[in-house]
N, CA, C and O atoms as a DFTB+ gen file, in Angstrom:
528 C
 N C O
     1  1      18.081       9.668       0.771
     2  2      17.428       8.441       0.259
     3  2      17.030       7.647       1.539
     4  3      17.803       7.543       2.492
     5  1      15.795       7.095       1.515
     6  2      15.291       6.282       2.623
     7  2      15.407       4.831       2.316
     8  3      15.691       4.411       1.194
     9  1      15.175       4.081       3.350
    10  2      15.205       2.664       3.278
    11  2      14.019       2.136       4.198
    12  3      13.614       2.757       5.181
    13  1      13.507       0.905       3.757
    14  2      12.515       0.329       4.608
    15  2      13.123      -0.339       5.825
    16  3      14.121      -1.057       5.785
    17  1      12.414      -0.030       6.934
    18  2      12.852      -0.572       8.240
    19  2      12.478      -2.292       8.183
    20  3      11.696      -2.808       7.384
    21  1      13.151      -2.904       9.102
    22  2      12.993      -4.350       9.238
    23  2      11.391      -4.594       9.488
    24  3      10.842      -5.538       8.922
    25  1      10.705      -3.775      10.295
    26  2       9.345      -3.936      10.456
    27  2       8.524      -3.820       9.232
    28  3       7.598      -4.597       8.997
    29  1       8.884      -2.799       8.418
    30  2       8.178      -2.596       7.077
    31  2       8.519      -3.748       6.170
    32  3       7.634      -4.212       5.450
    33  1       9.625      -4.198       6.154
    34  2      10.051      -5.320       5.207
    35  2       9.206      -6.613       5.623
    36  3       8.672      -7.321       4.769
    37  1       9.127      -6.859       6.930
    38  2       8.421      -8.053       7.427
    39  2       6.830      -7.891       6.989
    40  3       6.138      -8.895       6.815
    41  1       6.390      -6.772       6.850
    42  2       4.879      -6.548       6.489
    43  2       4.747      -6.718       5.099
    44  3       3.634      -6.666       4.576
    45  1       5.890      -6.940       4.372
    46  2       5.733      -7.199       2.907
    47  2       5.738      -8.718       2.645
    48  3       5.525      -9.136       1.508
    49  1       5.961      -9.490       3.602
    50  2       5.974     -10.986       3.558
    51  2       4.601     -11.482       3.064
    52  3       3.603     -11.250       3.747
    53  1       4.524     -12.093       2.012
    54  2       3.215     -12.691       1.438
    55  2       2.447     -11.714       0.523
    56  3       1.309     -11.929       0.106
    57  1       3.137     -10.692       0.270
    58  2       2.653      -9.630      -0.810
    59  2       3.145     -10.000      -2.144
    60  3       4.276     -10.475      -2.238
    61  1       2.417      -9.834      -3.180
    62  2       2.830     -10.220      -4.608
    63  2       4.130      -9.489      -4.851
    64  3       4.297      -8.327      -4.481
    65  1       5.050     -10.201      -5.485
    66  2       6.426      -9.700      -5.825
    67  2       6.453      -8.461      -6.636
    68  3       7.354      -7.635      -6.493
    69  1       5.436      -8.306      -7.527
    70  2       5.474      -7.083      -8.307
    71  2       5.211      -5.800      -7.511
    72  3       5.713      -4.709      -7.781
    73  1       4.375      -6.049      -6.506
    74  2       3.920      -4.849      -5.648
    75  2       5.055      -4.648      -4.737
    76  3       5.369      -3.477      -4.525
    77  1       5.779      -5.649      -4.114
    78  2       6.933      -5.460      -3.345
    79  2       8.039      -4.734      -4.063
    80  3       8.620      -3.817      -3.483
    81  1       8.349      -5.064      -5.220
    82  2       9.388      -4.438      -5.879
    83  2       9.113      -2.974      -6.286
    84  3      10.083      -2.241      -6.477
    85  1       7.882      -2.505      -6.431
    86  2       7.417      -1.214      -6.552
    87  2       7.570      -0.404      -5.279
    88  3       7.986       0.752      -5.348
    89  1       7.251      -0.965      -4.113
    90  2       7.417      -0.387      -2.870
    91  2       8.983      -0.127      -2.592
    92  3       9.427       0.960      -2.223
    93  1       9.739      -1.255      -2.817
    94  2      11.156      -1.162      -2.577
    95  2      11.755      -0.052      -3.388
    96  3      12.634       0.682      -2.936
    97  1      11.287       0.047      -4.529
    98  2      11.839       1.141      -5.568
    99  2      11.415       2.549      -5.086
   100  3      12.197       3.498      -5.128
   101  1      10.148       2.648      -4.628
   102  2       9.628       4.018      -4.377
   103  2      10.277       4.588      -3.080
   104  3      10.446       5.797      -2.924
   105  1      10.650       3.600      -2.109
   106  2      11.219       4.207      -0.892
   107  2      12.573       4.805      -1.241
   108  3      13.000       5.669      -0.475
   109  1      13.286       4.470      -2.269
   110  2      14.513       5.033      -2.700
   111  2      14.352       6.284      -3.398
   112  3      15.298       7.070      -3.443
   113  1      13.236       6.552      -3.955
   114  2      13.044       7.731      -4.797
   115  2      12.042       8.698      -4.148
   116  3      11.718       9.697      -4.789
   117  1      11.547       8.492      -2.977
   118  2      10.506       9.430      -2.398
   119  2      11.217      10.498      -1.727
   120  3      12.357      10.324      -1.296
   121  1      10.551      11.677      -1.611
   122  2      11.066      12.864      -0.856
   123  2      10.667      12.784       0.576
   124  3      11.133      13.602       1.369
   125  1       9.792      11.806       0.987
   126  2       9.454      11.636       2.368
   127  2       9.478      10.158       2.731
   128  3       9.105       9.317       1.913
   129  1       9.905       9.834       3.928
   130  2      10.045       8.537       4.485
   131  2       8.579       8.032       4.451
   132  3       7.604       8.781       4.502
   133  1       8.528       6.707       4.362
   134  2       7.219       5.971       4.668
   135  2       7.416       4.675       5.316
   136  3       8.526       4.142       5.345
   137  1       6.336       4.135       5.853
   138  2       6.292       2.833       6.433
   139  2       5.167       1.995       5.834
   140  3       4.104       2.465       5.427
   141  1       5.509       0.703       5.821
   142  2       4.484      -0.252       5.360
   143  2       3.596      -0.566       6.560
   144  3       4.086      -1.219       7.482
   145  1       2.461      -0.198       6.617
   146  2       1.539      -0.223       7.679
   147  2       0.922      -1.613       7.716
   148  3       0.824      -2.197       8.795
   149  1       0.517      -2.147       6.625
   150  2      -0.005      -3.545       6.548
   151  2       0.038      -4.084       5.075
   152  3      -0.136      -3.350       4.102
   153  1       0.287      -5.433       4.996
   154  2       0.331      -5.986       3.790
   155  2      -0.817      -7.142       3.788
   156  3      -1.984      -6.862       3.512
   157  1      -0.453      -8.292       4.075
   158  2      -1.356      -9.387       4.168
   159  2      -2.392      -9.206       5.458
   160  3      -1.990      -8.888       6.577
   161  1      -3.669      -9.436       5.162
   162  2      -4.644      -9.238       6.181
   163  2      -5.400     -10.544       6.386
   164  3      -5.619     -11.293       5.434
   165  1      -5.781     -10.804       7.568
   166  2      -6.600     -11.994       7.924
   167  2      -8.063     -11.545       7.552
   168  3      -8.434     -10.377       7.432
   169  1      -8.870     -12.738       7.381
   170  2     -10.222     -12.476       7.195
   171  2     -10.989     -11.756       8.448
   172  3     -11.891     -10.925       8.344
   173  1     -10.432     -12.256       9.628
   174  2     -11.037     -11.614      10.903
   175  2     -10.785     -10.142      10.877
   176  3     -11.674      -9.320      11.103
   177  1      -9.474      -9.812      10.578
   178  2      -9.146      -8.259      10.573
   179  2      -9.994      -7.510       9.478
   180  3     -10.465      -6.391       9.677
   181  1     -10.155      -8.226       8.285
   182  2     -10.948      -7.488       7.187
   183  2     -12.413      -7.343       7.720
   184  3     -13.050      -6.309       7.517
   185  1     -12.897      -8.336       8.361
   186  2     -14.364      -8.186       8.882
   187  2     -14.372      -7.038       9.932
   188  3     -15.282      -6.210       9.943
   189  1     -13.342      -7.007      10.812
   190  2     -13.294      -5.880      11.765
   191  2     -13.344      -4.497      11.010
   192  3     -14.151      -3.632      11.349
   193  1     -12.517      -4.332      10.050
   194  2     -12.440      -3.129       9.316
   195  2     -13.691      -2.810       8.641
   196  3     -14.155      -1.670       8.675
   197  1     -14.284      -3.832       7.993
   198  2     -15.548      -3.615       7.279
   199  2     -16.661      -3.204       8.283
   200  3     -17.401      -2.260       8.007
   201  1     -16.792      -3.903       9.453
   202  2     -17.812      -3.459      10.478
   203  2     -17.598      -2.119      10.951
   204  3     -18.543      -1.375      11.212
   205  1     -16.317      -1.761      11.079
   206  2     -16.048      -0.303      11.522
   207  2     -16.107       0.717      10.551
   208  3     -15.943       1.897      10.862
   209  1     -16.347       0.318       9.305
   210  2     -16.410       1.272       8.208
   211  2     -15.018       1.780       7.587
   212  3     -14.938       2.720       6.797
   213  1     -14.007       1.075       8.025
   214  2     -12.611       1.362       7.534
   215  2     -12.443       0.804       6.138
   216  3     -11.550       1.207       5.394
   217  1     -13.347      -0.163       5.781
   218  2     -13.366      -0.866       4.406
   219  2     -14.769      -0.809       3.980
   220  3     -15.688      -0.686       4.789
   221  1     -14.934      -0.898       2.731
   222  2     -16.153      -1.015       2.068
   223  2     -16.492      -2.437       1.452
   224  3     -17.546      -2.661       0.856
   225  1     -15.551      -3.317       1.643
   226  2     -15.782      -4.633       1.142
   227  2     -15.072      -5.752       2.035
   228  3     -14.142      -5.545       2.815
   229  1     -15.624      -6.853       1.799
   230  2     -15.008      -8.150       2.395
   231  2     -14.163      -8.775       1.398
   232  3     -13.531      -9.771       1.749
   233  1     -14.047      -8.338       0.180
   234  2     -13.306      -8.876      -0.995
   235  2     -12.029      -8.038      -1.126
   236  3     -11.713      -7.710      -2.270
   237  1     -11.247      -7.645      -0.094
   238  2     -10.238      -6.903      -0.061
   239  2      -8.900      -7.486      -0.783
   240  3      -8.598      -8.675      -0.675
   241  1      -8.228      -6.685      -1.424
   242  2      -6.897      -7.179      -2.109
   243  2      -5.923      -7.473      -1.124
   244  3      -4.924      -8.091      -1.492
   245  1      -6.049      -7.095       0.223
   246  2      -5.158      -7.475       1.233
   247  2      -5.139      -8.982       1.690
   248  3      -4.205      -9.541       2.265
   249  1      -6.417      -9.568       1.305
   250  2      -6.611     -11.107       1.637
   251  2      -5.731     -11.806       0.676
   252  3      -5.571     -11.373      -0.466
   253  1      -5.170     -12.855       1.103
   254  2      -4.533     -13.789       0.113
   255  2      -5.470     -14.184      -0.962
   256  3      -6.584     -14.644      -0.713
   257  1      -5.020     -14.005      -2.145
   258  2      -5.697     -14.544      -3.401
   259  2      -5.507     -16.004      -3.675
   260  3      -4.912     -16.690      -2.844
   261  1      -5.958     -16.514      -4.754
   262  2      -5.863     -17.844      -5.169
   263  2      -4.455     -18.312      -5.343
   264  3      -4.175     -19.511      -5.301
   265  1      -3.553     -17.361      -5.542
   266  2      -2.197     -17.584      -5.692
   267  2      -1.493     -17.619      -4.222
   268  3      -0.298     -17.876      -4.074
   269  1      -2.320     -17.351      -3.242
   270  2      -1.688     -17.337      -1.811
   271  2      -1.020     -16.043      -1.477
   272  3      -0.341     -15.936      -0.457
   273  1      -1.195     -15.078      -2.298
   274  2      -0.480     -13.772      -2.128
   275  2      -1.438     -12.586      -1.965
   276  3      -2.498     -12.571      -2.591
   277  1      -1.094     -11.606      -1.149
   278  2      -1.919     -10.290      -1.002
   279  2      -1.500      -9.488      -2.200
   280  3      -0.378      -9.592      -2.694
   281  1      -2.441      -8.677      -2.657
   282  2      -2.258      -7.801      -3.786
   283  2      -2.513      -6.422      -3.385
   284  3      -3.017      -5.633      -4.186
   285  1      -2.200      -6.082      -2.204
   286  2      -2.312      -4.709      -1.714
   287  2      -1.430      -4.482      -0.430
   288  3      -1.139      -5.389       0.351
   289  1      -1.038      -3.172      -0.299
   290  2      -0.307      -2.702       0.944
   291  2      -0.910      -1.459       1.436
   292  3      -1.605      -0.832       0.636
   293  1      -0.769      -1.036       2.535
   294  2      -1.049       0.197       3.074
   295  2       0.281       0.862       3.447
   296  3       1.110       0.249       4.119
   297  1       0.479       2.056       3.036
   298  2       1.675       2.859       3.331
   299  2       1.330       4.161       4.046
   300  3       0.248       4.715       3.852
   301  1       2.206       4.622       4.829
   302  2       1.891       5.885       5.531
   303  2       3.258       6.722       5.687
   304  3       4.325       6.151       5.913
   305  1       3.152       8.027       5.559
   306  2       4.258       8.936       5.744
   307  2       4.864       8.915       7.028
   308  3       4.095       8.819       7.985
   309  1       6.123       8.986       7.253
   310  2       6.885       8.933       8.475
   311  2       7.519      10.360       8.471
   312  3       8.433      10.653       7.702
   313  1       6.973      11.242       9.388
   314  2       7.564      12.574       9.448
   315  2       7.755      13.078      10.799
   316  3       6.828      13.035      11.608
   317  1       8.934      13.571      11.106
   318  2       9.217      13.932      12.505
   319  2       9.177      12.898      13.484
   320  3       8.833      13.159      14.637
   321  1       9.514      11.677      13.109
   322  2       9.528      10.585      14.090
   323  2       8.261       9.949      14.321
   324  3       8.158       9.191      15.285
   325  1       7.174      10.182      13.476
   326  2       5.962       9.489      13.668
   327  2       5.149       9.481      12.350
   328  3       5.414      10.292      11.463
   329  1       4.168       8.575      12.221
   330  2       3.403       8.548      11.098
   331  2       2.375       9.850      11.152
   332  3       1.726      10.142      12.156
   333  1       2.340      10.535       9.984
   334  2       1.627      11.727       9.816
   335  2       0.367      11.364       9.098
   336  3       0.421      11.254       7.873
   337  1      -0.789      11.163       9.742
   338  2      -2.027      10.697       9.028
   339  2      -2.817      11.938       8.463
   340  3      -3.860      11.767       7.832
   341  1      -2.307      13.165       8.697
   342  2      -3.136      14.373       8.473
   343  2      -2.718      15.190       7.256
   344  3      -3.564      15.485       6.412
   345  1      -1.458      15.563       7.134
   346  2      -1.003      16.506       6.194
   347  2      -0.901      15.866       4.796
   348  3      -0.381      14.760       4.648
   349  1      -1.379      16.544       3.826
   350  2      -1.375      15.976       2.465
   351  2      -0.065      15.778       1.710
   352  3       0.026      15.033       0.734
   353  1       1.018      16.538       2.255
   354  2       2.197      16.552       1.561
   355  2       2.895      15.135       1.598
   356  3       3.549      14.698       0.651
   357  1       2.695      14.474       2.760
   358  2       3.335      13.080       2.918
   359  2       2.561      12.146       1.864
   360  3       3.232      11.436       1.114
   361  1       1.321      12.137       1.803
   362  2       0.623      11.229       0.929
   363  2       0.870      11.611      -0.475
   364  3       0.970      10.685      -1.280
   365  1       0.991      12.880      -0.921
   366  2       1.367      13.234      -2.292
   367  2       2.698      12.830      -2.592
   368  3       2.944      12.437      -3.732
   369  1       3.669      12.878      -1.650
   370  2       5.020      12.471      -2.015
   371  2       5.217      10.921      -2.263
   372  3       5.965      10.434      -3.111
   373  1       4.422      10.240      -1.382
   374  2       4.333       8.744      -1.563
   375  2       3.675       8.370      -2.955
   376  3       4.110       7.518      -3.730
   377  1       2.637       9.096      -3.121
   378  2       1.968       8.882      -4.413
   379  2       2.833       9.013      -5.579
   380  3       2.874       8.145      -6.451
   381  1       3.529      10.090      -5.610
   382  2       4.417      10.463      -6.738
   383  2       5.523       9.338      -6.940
   384  3       5.760       8.839      -8.041
   385  1       6.171       8.993      -5.771
   386  2       7.163       7.950      -5.858
   387  2       6.598       6.628      -6.303
   388  3       7.192       5.994      -7.175
   389  1       5.459       6.157      -5.749
   390  2       4.864       4.833      -6.118
   391  2       4.392       4.799      -7.557
   392  3       4.621       3.807      -8.250
   393  1       3.720       5.885      -8.042
   394  2       3.372       5.940      -9.519
   395  2       4.524       5.925     -10.308
   396  3       4.566       5.145     -11.260
   397  1       5.546       6.726     -10.044
   398  2       6.701       6.617     -10.961
   399  2       7.475       5.295     -10.935
   400  3       7.991       4.885     -11.974
   401  1       7.576       4.612      -9.788
   402  2       8.277       3.390      -9.704
   403  2       7.406       2.294     -10.456
   404  3       7.909       1.417     -11.159
   405  1       6.140       2.431     -10.246
   406  2       5.301       1.396     -10.917
   407  2       5.399       1.638     -12.562
   408  3       5.435       0.702     -13.362
   409  1       5.430       2.874     -12.894
   410  2       5.550       3.240     -14.438
   411  2       6.841       2.621     -14.920
   412  3       6.882       1.810     -15.846
   413  1       7.904       3.051     -14.237
   414  2       9.324       2.578     -14.602
   415  2       9.492       1.107     -14.676
   416  3      10.258       0.558     -15.469
   417  1       8.695       0.455     -13.760
   418  2       9.002      -1.075     -13.697
   419  2       7.736      -1.776     -14.617
   420  3       7.681      -3.003     -14.691
   421  1       6.869      -1.044     -15.212
   422  2       5.875      -1.764     -16.052
   423  2       4.867      -2.468     -15.273
   424  3       4.357      -3.498     -15.714
   425  1       4.510      -1.920     -14.008
   426  2       3.516      -2.667     -13.180
   427  2       2.379      -1.743     -12.946
   428  3       2.500      -0.596     -12.516
   429  1       1.219      -2.349     -13.273
   430  2      -0.095      -1.600     -13.113
   431  2      -0.345      -1.382     -11.622
   432  3      -0.057      -2.251     -10.800
   433  1      -0.849      -0.286     -11.309
   434  2      -1.067       0.000      -9.795
   435  2      -2.234       0.874      -9.561
   436  3      -2.472       1.780     -10.360
   437  1      -2.969       0.677      -8.545
   438  2      -4.154       1.608      -8.241
   439  2      -3.891       2.147      -6.853
   440  3      -3.388       1.461      -5.963
   441  1      -4.252       3.404      -6.713
   442  2      -4.111       4.149      -5.359
   443  2      -5.419       4.479      -4.874
   444  3      -6.220       5.082      -5.589
   445  1      -5.695       4.107      -3.654
   446  2      -6.932       4.436      -3.008
   447  2      -7.206       5.916      -2.781
   448  3      -8.345       6.311      -2.530
   449  1      -6.124       6.761      -2.874
   450  2      -6.245       8.204      -2.906
   451  2      -6.783       8.787      -4.172
   452  3      -7.129       9.967      -4.238
   453  1      -6.853       7.949      -5.188
   454  2      -7.487       8.391      -6.552
   455  2      -8.987       8.055      -6.477
   456  3      -9.764       8.546      -7.295
   457  1      -9.398       7.232      -5.514
   458  2     -10.846       6.897      -5.622
   459  2     -11.691       7.985      -5.205
   460  3     -11.323       8.814      -4.372
   461  1     -12.974       8.002      -5.845
   462  2     -13.889       8.977      -5.545
   463  2     -14.884       8.685      -4.468
   464  3     -15.270       9.590      -3.728
   465  1     -15.319       7.441      -4.351
   466  2     -16.415       7.099      -3.445
   467  2     -15.831       6.709      -2.032
   468  3     -16.502       6.946      -1.028
   469  1     -14.768       6.199      -1.953
   470  2     -14.149       5.919      -0.653
   471  2     -12.593       6.111      -0.718
   472  3     -11.813       5.196      -0.981
   473  1     -12.246       7.353      -0.460
   474  2     -10.801       7.713      -0.564
   475  2      -9.934       7.035       0.535
   476  3     -10.240       7.160       1.721
   477  1      -8.928       6.368       0.164
   478  2      -8.163       5.464       1.145
   479  2      -6.686       5.806       0.821
   480  3      -6.059       5.015       0.117
   481  1      -6.125       6.856       1.255
   482  2      -4.752       7.397       0.855
   483  2      -3.741       6.275       1.293
   484  3      -2.767       6.156       0.549
   485  1      -3.806       5.481       2.315
   486  2      -2.651       4.591       2.502
   487  2      -2.736       3.458       1.615
   488  3      -1.731       2.760       1.474
   489  1      -3.865       3.164       0.960
   490  2      -3.991       1.899       0.157
   491  2      -3.413       2.003      -1.171
   492  3      -3.638       2.982      -1.883
   493  1      -2.591       0.921      -1.575
   494  2      -2.121       0.610      -2.892
   495  2      -2.441      -0.767      -3.300
   496  3      -2.322      -1.671      -2.472
   497  1      -2.833      -1.009      -4.487
   498  2      -3.186      -2.409      -4.907
   499  2      -2.880      -2.640      -6.385
   500  3      -2.908      -1.723      -7.206
   501  1      -2.587      -3.914      -6.690
   502  2      -2.579      -4.252      -8.070
   503  2      -3.997      -4.514      -8.517
   504  3      -4.859      -4.957      -7.758
   505  1      -4.198      -4.212      -9.814
   506  2      -5.746      -4.181     -10.190
   507  2      -6.188      -5.538     -10.434
   508  3      -5.366      -6.340     -10.877
   509  1      -7.419      -5.912     -10.194
   510  2      -8.009      -7.124     -10.515
   511  2      -7.955      -7.524     -11.946
   512  3      -7.923      -8.714     -12.261
   513  1      -7.943      -6.500     -12.880
   514  2      -7.909      -6.845     -14.306
   515  2      -6.642      -7.496     -14.744
   516  3      -6.689      -8.348     -15.631
   517  1      -5.516      -7.160     -14.191
   518  2      -4.212      -7.602     -14.479
   519  2      -3.656      -8.743     -13.542
   520  3      -2.831      -9.581     -13.905
   521  1      -4.233      -8.658     -12.259
   522  2      -3.770      -9.721     -11.295
   523  2      -5.078     -10.222     -10.601
   524  3      -5.514      -9.752      -9.550
   525  1      -5.660     -11.252     -11.331
   526  2      -6.962     -11.677     -10.795
   527  2      -6.646     -12.597      -9.439
   528  3      -7.575     -13.082      -8.792
């Protein structure tokens, strides 16, 4: 069983509590360790990602919404002492744990790895339809 590091926990500050509880549950149930790479994002950082093609929108769920909270996190597998951006096993293990945690907790969740036009495997977000 894995736990979130203090750094990962600090990156959940300002993230919607429903998403935080799913991440905290998933880390306990996953077969691979993972890190929270990013939670709340500044407008300047979002502009940088958009300009570099790392995001396709300036209306990111990482930006604080009208409730003052971010509705997205980026997670990455931690394998052999480092983040593994390449191998699909880590992403699939995180996806399985996150989806199961969300289902068990009754939280709607979207994974960027399921998107077809811009696949974003680190990205998890609460849907606009349920969390405007």
